[in-house]
Steps between C-alpha positions, in 0.01 A plus 500: 500500500430866467808723525374820669801698412440454133126524551510839645788656314427780253443378138734598217362683199548193281305284745220746514483528124476120475175479692324811396332634182275786387142431397384750233122571501320766281164660533296743280155641521306751299165671475378728226174681573290759332180640652244764410282668777221746438289638787261786563140597549246387213208717581296634798234293680242636750739416793821595326742414210527149376871406517665257263843342456622277209829306495658287221827311568737263305822338634755246400708348782744218535794368691790258468683317783814303403693315773840340468446158350678348816238636741176436297241317699580129510864542405725449803840628408550775746461404864160603642450763225205512256336764280189605305438487131205632306371758266207608279303795353151615533291765323209678681221732378244674715219754496291647786227747545385664829210733586440720806128551523339748753148367558389769759671758697604255770518167308772426225557176302807374317498237222800355295570216269831368360606260229840317509652291227817281547702340229754236622546111514243462774119438462430851651312685231290806605291616785232762557478646852287764651432685833231721658480718797280733696593788730238654716570823713197556727691777683806705421696291752384149420566285183343158462651292215469168336641312187483189303775384250620202287864441438738317267871418530730315252765269645835674571739436225750284692216274629450427133845507340727366768704210381596417861607672813716293729599543864674304769415529864449302825151374538325267754402163374147478671415150368803331656467723812136387566575130407767500759273668769736804540247762406433776563856605577654290222852534631751315274256477199617814316748480217602676177271442195455635157173653384397638156208714375401506139250729319184370344371641169167331567429749786160677461417860601377599844152636518321660790222714645501728790281744695548745778295735721599758747501865605725802559403740780665832556434517876632854543739726299823314473368170642356221277445127509410225252379148516452263205394132478636316194447156347710357214441171317752355254473218251828352375726699713862394444708351782828312524506213740803554718756222564416482884129477414546231239707288746249556799212408274686194358537386856133566573393304195728207587423483867156681546662723758657840524811567696313625803303167498181649372317304220600603144211678299538298178472127437767294345296430196385869452608693186723726702684215675556325170662823355707591800655164563612492135694818555756340738776265370675280752782243465509169686739473797625178636332415841250793463120437415472849364747639243688821526369793297707580196271765338184696561327621190253789519300717243231772518144389522181671440296474824138409441368766740625763753294734712639765744284746712593771749482839642718807434472786745691827545515817706688825394557823689650817357643747759644831389689728739655841453838438649553120487385423146235264361438151603302221326429188722366185355386158628397223262381156585426198267364169625414190302168363618469192271737317271386195286667303232442199275809381319318248283134496389470137626595597851295680763533870563717565804288732700761550770791577280561827691621307809663206319856439596609503139362854444771763529281802429495746793144509639546861609716807445511832696681797362549825689706800437550880512635741233627842596579814302636828599670741280777329306492187725287179466507183711299177512471216755278196427477149616328181395371213709484172328263243651588149616592201281464131571789291625692307244410165662169581647428571870379849490619829362808728523450854618457822297783684335564883536701715254573870519629733225597861519636773279593867523560755222593862439471727195839641466445720204197582281589202282682259719368278794679251698345211706634245738309162530517240772295180430452247779595770750541264798675213297205268590536138390214283413326298783682171589338163439687221680296248295639622171801281434551577126742759375465793506297429811233774439203556262537675171227735618773671719788699370856391619632854451575692805553880539563689183626858473486694172542863390331647194571828322231640264584789256240655285616640156257764364 
């Protein structure tokens, strides 16, 4: 029988000391970099000077994460507490060359090449990338531009050297939920489980190609607009499969259905299903046909293919007044038109990934703001509209999210300036999703931080 008087009384210092401890963790990171840059005009061409820039770089970087032995992943000595271990070093060398080439009085080209060399435990060796662009100015107020580029990106160091990053959290068990016919709500099928993510030294580099085309138009003095279409294709892009996605896909592989009842996109014998089901460890429970989850293991993977295409557009207006100062108004819009992915080369390309319920990339962003300056005073107000995201358990999308930030500053002496910042001006919380029943009950795409207020003092020493 529970004695409430004893249960609710204050603990003594000795009792508290008997059930608590201090976990000691240490972290260190370093980067040593040297670079040499040379730029200028080489010689005159009929349409103008030939510009050139050369860059040579060398760097050595590394990090070390040491967690308390009692909280290392897989060690359960401190209640619901785990940590991260890992460390490694990497050397990088690079050289690049860029030219600005005036072809005619209205047409200019750019051409650049770069060589990167990596030295670490991975199979990433070296890469040669290049880009080229054209700018055509048929009139003084109109610029038409286009570019093509190749890209290369080595895996982030912790994706390679991590010895394990553990976490505890409540997650829904979709397989048990679907098997019991309780989907899509899954009430009663969430419980605490342990997940661990390890690095993979066999990761390969990400390579890509992209192109863009657009224009900038100075409509009148002080008013301009820009529109650009862009297309990016990546091979080997690195992505970590989240715990919620692994569990949802395990259920889809086991049952052939998603939580919302729709057919699952992969077959049980597919390469993806064979890998994702092996990431979940369950223990048998008496009287239950499906065991309880004890561990979810994840790791970064090189996606076979990824393509994203969209439009960026903007409008800016500069207004100067004699008595009320100078204003700069800006409106920018970015919209994803297409998003495709192929996780494994043996699977089909997902042409409709942009609208997939597992895709947490915002399809659109709108940013607007105004800057003001008058004498010693400055101020800014700007806001961002984030587009909709899919509901956690299917069945449509949640609404957009708006955030506003503001600041005001004053130069108080010739050398000193003070500024006041307010981020998330209206203390806006992320959109609610009643179907998201896993802690912390909102997507990682949103920030849980409310209104922030900060002051800054800048002083210049001559």
